[in-house]
N, C-alpha and C positions, 0 to 999 in steps of 0.2 A: 515513521521516518525519524525516529528520534531517540536513539539511545539504545542501550544494549538490551537483548532479550535472552537472558540466561535463566530460564526456569529450572529449578532443581528437582532432583528425585525426591521421593518421600522421606529423605533424611536430610539433615542439615538445616540451614536457616529458613528455608521456605516450607518446612514441614508444617509445621505448626498446624402439451402440449406438444405434444408431438409437433413436427414441423408444420403440419397443416394448421393446427391451432395457433402455433407461434407466429404464423405468417402475419396475423393481425397485430402482433406485438413486435414489430421490427421497423427499423428505418433503413431504407435502401439507398445506396449511392452507386452510381455507375459513371464510368468515364465515357464521354461521348465519342462516337466514332463508328465506323462500319468495317466488318470483316466479311470474307467470303461466306457463302451459305453454310458451310460445314464448320464454322468457327466454334460453335458451342455444342457440337455433337460428338467430337472425338472420332468421327468416321469420315472417310473420304467419299467421293462420288465417282463411280465408274471404275474403281480399282479395288483390289483386295488389300487387306492389312490396314493398319492405322492410317487415319487421314493426317493432313498437315497440322491441324489444331487439336489440342487435347485440353479439356477443362480439368484443372486441379483444384480440389476443395481445400482451402486453408481455414481451419478452425482455430480460434485463438481466444485467450483470456489473460488476465493480469491481476496482480495484487490480491491473490487469494488469502494471504496472511493466515494460513492454517485454519481457515473457517470451514471445518468439516461439517459441523452442524449448522442448520439454518441460523444466520445471524438474527439477533433480536432487535426490536425497535426499528428506528429509521435505518439502521445499518442493514436491515433485511428487507428493504423495500426499494423500488425504483418508481420514478414518476414518468407517466406516459401522456403524451398529447393525444387527445381524441380527435375524430374527424370534424367535430363541431367547434374545435378550438379550446374546449375545456380540458382539464387534466384530471387524472386519477392516479392513485398509487396501487402498485401491484406487489404482493409479497413475493420475494425472490431469494434464491440462494440455497446452499446446502449441497454437499457433494453427492448425496443420494439422488438428488434431482439433476444435478449437473451431469452425472454419469449417464442418466437416462436420456437427457436431451442430446448430448454429444453422440451417443450410440445411435439414436434415431436419425440424427443429422447425417451420419456416415452411411446409412443404409443405401445401397445401390450406387455408392460412390467408390469405384475401384481405385481412383487416384485421390487420396485424402491424406492430409498431413495436419497434425495438431501442434501448435506452438504457443509459448507463453511469454509474457513481457516482464517477468521478474517479480520479486517480492512474493514468491510462493510461500515462503516461511518467514518467521519473525513477527513479533507483536501478535502472537497467536493466542487463541483461547486455551484454557487449561488442558483440554483433552489432547491437544497437540503440543502446546508449549511446555507442559510439565515433563514431557519426554523428548525434549530437544528436537521437536518437529519430525521425529521418525514416523509418526502416524500419517503426516501429510505426504511425505515422500512415498510411503506405501500406497496411499490413496492415488497419487499422481501416476504411479506405475500402473495401477488398475485402470486408470482413466485412459491409458495408452497415450500419454503425453510423449511427443517425439523429441522436443527440444525446448529449452527456455534460456533466456538470458538471465544473468544475475541482476538483482536489484540492490538497493542500499541495505535492505534488511537481511539479505543473505550474509552480510558481514557483521551482524549483531554479536555473534559469538566468535568472530575472527576467521581468518583464512583456513586454519587447520580444521575447524569444525565444519566449514563449508566443504572442504576436501573429503571429510568423513561422510557427509550427506551424499556426495557424489560417488564415492568409492566403497562405502560400507565400513563395517566394524563397529564394535560396541563403544559407548562413550567412555573417554579416558578416566572420568571421575565416577560417574554413576553406573557404569558397566552395562550389562545387557538387561533389558526389561522383561523379556518374554522367555528367557532360557535359550533363545536362538540368536545367532549372530545377525545383526542388522545388515541387510544386503546392499543398501545404498540405492541410488537412483538408476533406473533402467535407461534414462534419457540423459543426454549431455547438457550440462550447465555451460553456457558460453560466457567468457569474460575477456573480450578482445582488448578492452582499454584498461584492464586492471593488471598492472605489472608488479613483479617481485623486484623490490629495490636493488637487490644484489645481482640478479641475473638480467634484469631489464626485459624479461620475457613474460607473456601472459601467464597467470597462475592456473588457468584452465584453458580449454580449447577456445581459440578466437572465433572459429567458424565450424560449420558442419554442413554436409551435403546430403539432402534427401534424394533417394533415387527409386523410381518405380519403372521397371523395364527400361525404355530409352529416355525417360523424362527425368531431368535432374534440376533441383532447385537448391541453391546455397543459402544458408542462414548465417548472419553475422550478429553477435550479441554484445551490447554495451550497456553499462549503467551510467547514470549521470556523473559528470566529472566532479560535481560538488558533493559526492558521497561522504568524504571525510568530515564535512561540516555538519552532517546530520546523523552520524552514528558516533558511538563512543570511540575515544582515541585508541583504546585497546583493540577494538575490532578491526582497525585499518593499519595497525602497526606493521611497518616493513613493506607497505604497499604504495604504489603510485597510480593515480587515476588520470588518464589522458583524455584529451579532447574527443568528444563523441564523433564529430564530423570527420576529423582527420583520420581517426581510427577506422571508421566504416569505409571511407574512401580508399584507405590503404589495403584493406582486406578484400574490397571489391575487385581491385586490380589483381590480387593474388588468385581469387576465384576465376577471374576471366582468363588468366594465364593457364589455368587448369582446364579451360574449356567450358566452365560453368558460366552461362550468360544470364540465367534467371536468378535473381538475388532478392532476398527479403531481409530487411534490417529489423532486429528485435531491440528496441530502445527503451530502457527504463528511465524515461523522462517524458513529460507530457504537456498537455495544454489545458485551457479552460474554455469550453464552448460557451457561446452567448446564452444558452439555455441549459438548465439542469435536467430537462426532460430527455430521457435516453434516446427517444426517437426524433429528436430535433433535427431538422434538415440543415446540416452544417453548411451546405453549399447554396442555401437560399440567398437571394439577393436582398439588398437593403441595409440600412444602418443597423449596426449591432449584430449582424450575422457573422457566422464563421467561428473561428477558434483563435485564441491568443495564447501567449505563454511561450516557454522555452522551446517547445517542439516545433514552433513555426520557423524559427531561424535555422534549427537543425534540418528540417525538411527542405528548406529553400537552398541549403548548401550541400546536402548529401548528393554525391554523384548521380547523374541520370542512369548509370548502370544498375542502380538499385530500383526495383520495380514496385515495392510497397514497404511501408513502415508500420510495424505493430508496436504500439507504445504503451506507457503505463505511468505509474508514480503519483499522478494527481487524483486518482480515484474517480475520474470523470468519464463520461461516455460520449464518444463522437465517432462518426464515420465521415471524414472530410477528404476533399482533394486539395492539395497544396502544390503549387507549381514547383517543379525541380529547377536547377540552374539553367536548363535549356528552355525554360518557359512552358514545359509540358505538364499538365496536371498529373498528380501521383497520389494514390490512395494512402491515407494515414488514419489508423483506427485505434480505439481504446475501448475496453469493455468494463468501465467502472471499476468495481472492486468486490472482494469477498465472494466471488463466484455467483454474482447476481445476474450477469450477462455473459454471453459468448458471442464472438463475431464470426460470421460465415462469409468468407471472401472467395470469389471464383477467380482464379488466375488462369488465363487462357495461354497455354504453352504452344509455341510455334515450333514444330519439329524441324522446319527448314532452317531456322536461325538459331534454335536452342534458347530463344529468349521469350519473355512474356509479351504478348500482344496487349500493350497497355491500354489501348482504346477500348478493350473489351472487358476490363476488370470491373467486377460488380462486388458490392459488399453491403452487409446489413448486420446490425446488432439485434440479438434475440434475447428475450427474457428467460431466465432459468426459473420458470414458473413451478409452483409446488402442486399443480393439479395433474401431474403425471405419476406413474408408478415409481416408487423408490427402487433404486438398484439394490438388489439383495446383498451383493458382495460388499457394498459400501455400508449398508445397515449393520452387517456382521462386523466389519472393521471398527466402526464407531462404538458399537456395543462392547467389543473386546477391550478397547483402550479405555472406555468409560468405566468399565469394571475395575481396571487398575487404578484409575484416578479417583474413584468414588470416595474412598475413606478420607481423602484430603478435601476433595472438591465439595462434598455435601455438607461440610461443617458450617453452621450458621455463624456469621461474624457481626451481624447487626440487623437493624430493622428500619425501614423507611415508610413514610406516610403517603408518598406519591412518587411518580417517576422522577428521577434525578437525571435530567437530560444533558447530553453533550452537544448542545446546539447554541448558536449565537456567538457574537464577538466575545462576550463574557459568559461562559457556560456554568450552570449550576454545579455540574460534576467537577469541573476544574476548580471552582471555588471551594468545594467540599474537600478535595485533595489538598489544596493549599492550607485550609484550616487544620487538616489532620497533620500536615508536616509542621505547621507552626506549633501545634500542641505538643508534638513529639520533640520539637526543638527546645521548647520550654522545659521539658523533662530533662533533656540532655544538658541544657545550660539555661538557667533562669533569665539570663540577660538577652535571650532571643527576642527580637522585636517584630518580625514578620516573616512570611514565606511567599515565594513566587513559584508558579508551576508553568511549564511550557505546554501550550495547547496540543502539540503533536504527540505528547506523552500520554494524553488522555484518549484511550483507544475506543471507549464506548461509554454509554451512560448506564444507570441502574434502573431496571424496570420494576414497577410495583407488582405486576402480575407474576405469579409463580412460574418459573421455567420448568420445574419438576414437581416433586411431591413435598417441597419444603413449606409451601403455603404463601399466600400473598403477603408482600411487604418484607419477606425475609431475604436478607442478603447473604448469599453463600460465598465461601472462599473461591469457588470457581467463577462466580460472577465478579468478584473483586479482581481476580486474576485477569479476566477479560478486559477490565478497565485499565489495569496497570501491570502489563506482562513483562516489563523490561528488567526487573531485579536491579534497578539503580539503588544506590544508597541515598539516605538523607544526609546532606552535608551542611555544616554551619560555617559561615564566613563573615568577616567584618568588612564593611564598606563605609565610606564617608557619605554624608547626605548628597553631596554633589555627584558621587559615583552612582548612588541609587537613582537619582533623576536621570543620569546618563543611560543607565540600564533601560529605563522606561522609554527614553528617546530611541534607543536601538531597536525597539519593537517596530518602528515605522521609518527607519532611516538605514543608511548603509546597505548591508546585505539584505535587509528586510524592507527596503523602500518600496519595491514594486509589489510585493506580497507580504503585508504586515503580519507579524506573529505576535499577537497580543497575549502577554503573560496573564495568568490568573492569580489575583492577589488574595492573601488571607484577610479575614475580617479586620478592619481598622485602617487598612491602607486605601485611600481614596484619591481620585484625581479625575480631570476632565480630558477626554480625547476628542479633539476637534478635527473631524475628517473633512471639513471644508478647506483645511489648509494642506500644505505639502511637507513631506520630509519630517524632520525632527520637531518642527513647529506644531505638529499635530498633538503633541503632548504639551498641555498648558502648564508650564513650570510652576507658576504661583499656586496652582490648584492642588499640588501634590501634598497630601497631609497624612499624618499617622495619628490615629485616634483623635482627629479634629485639630491637631496642631501642625502647623507648617513644618515640613522637613527642613532641618538646619543643615546647610551645605557643609559646615565644618564639623558637625557632630558625627559620632560613630554609631552605626546601626548593625546589629547582628541579624543576618538573613539566612533563612533555611531554604535550600533548593535541592533538587536531585543532583546526583553526581554528573549527569550529562550536562546540565546547565552550569554546574560549578566548574566544568572544564571549558566553558566558553562556547558550548554547542548552540546550534541554531542562530549563529551570527551575533550572539551576546558576548562580545569579546571582553567587556568590562567585568562580567561575572567570572571570568577566568583570572581576574586580578585581585581577588579578595585575599585577606590575611586571616591569621588565627584559625586555620582550617581544623574542623573537628568532623570526623566521619562517623555516622551512626548506622542504624540498622537499615534493612531494605525498605523501599517505599511502600510496598504492599503491606508489610507488617505494620507500618505506621498507620496506614488507612484502616486496617483491620482493628488495630488497637483503639483507634479513635471511634470507629463505629460501635464497637463493643462497649466502650466507656460512656458514650453519649446517646445510646438508644436501647430500648427494650421492647418486648412485645406490647406492653401496656403503654409505653411512651416512645413511639417511633420517631425517628429524626425527620424533620421537614426539610425539603430541598432549600438550599440557600436562594435568596431572592435575586442574586446576580445583579446587584445594584451598586457595586463598589466603584465601577467606572462609569462616569457620566459621559455619554456619547453624543456629540453634536454632529449632525449629518446635513 
């Protein structure tokens, strides 16, 4: 969610369980109520032809981020609550398995539609990101995705590139990768609340109607209104992002005027369930149950004409009911991220009214387990693109002695990146004092175990790319000590008060974060030190950040006010250079201890 993702071609700067089995791996929610006996059969009683009610299967997922291959480490697992109350982790994800699960789920379902909640591309691993995510669009076509909303990451490379992913054509700079023209997406991208500043019209379709015989369901797609604050300025240039609720309500009326009464909103904004277990009962009673976050207010205010919300962005898993403005419960779902889960929702269509019988809606998240057969067409696709990426991706850039995890308030991986950017900054300008890295720009950790044939402890360029896929530059700026302290306070105040974004500091910058306090007071001002010396409010400090932060991204407005700007190379090159210089097979790099921030809880 954080910056632009413009991987380049091999030239230029970057060269260098079937349903039965899955039934035990699901959490089920249903809206209470009763329907006539034929409600879930699709057949009537005592007459020929279709009955009044028709079950429609809605399969959905979100935040794939180009993860065609099974994600590694914690990114490739989900946590499951067992019947006895204990938890276990399940390996999950990979489009070879996702394809098999979706195809199995559709068997015997004449009425089935597949939708996605945004961020299908962007911040992608090398096999997709190196080729501007053409491989992911190709995979989604093969998955028979029917429709998706845009997410914030669909704007990482700007509206023109998004239009190319939709409509096809070879990349304007890197050309065609395979000798064939890129065909684009077979499915519509929806962007109801993303307007062209000049025309004041949506840049892509605002809605789409799925039809099977006499059954029609409309889909409206929106991304979070705050998209401009979490992608690079270049990516959203010339665009306006409107309020999610107002936009959905507007187009729900448009659909109804066209006679479409069954409506699903695809919303790239999400919530935070009280438990990280994917099969947590979101509707269970008691303190701490349910879901919180931006999606709650959205769901409470979206018109009752909308029958269900498929959401995303927060990478969490939930199947919840949230009351609509009329006080009636409505299904709101999210399938975590990286293709680890998919949601199977039953929408019961009433032929008499043309609407969904909301009291009959059922939904469950299912794990994309890796104990099913791989889909051969996906295996072939991944192999084909990996062959093109291999000369770049397989190159060793460093060695580690253990996993470098991307977990915790202060992650070892984030600290390592900050150290790399500080070292690069010192090369660029010896006056550089420190570096700061945004947590959302750290997309994965580094695993000690070999992913391919490179050997344990070897870090390949492809693995580095998975960690830092955005192609930001490393920028240097001057700040006063007072501004530096203000930057740290902005981690936990202002735009980041409700959901703190804790920056990762380079070695030498230390301070205390007191989470028992509120707002900016959580950063203990007197504790902020550089190499053991208190930061002088009047002194000038040279700070290295990525270009996303240097533009004031992620709510760090003070970082957008630096002076003496100097723009360096891309951030992945800085990381690769650091790993190469500071590690070898005989002397691998140990993970940082992640002890620069003292956390009081």
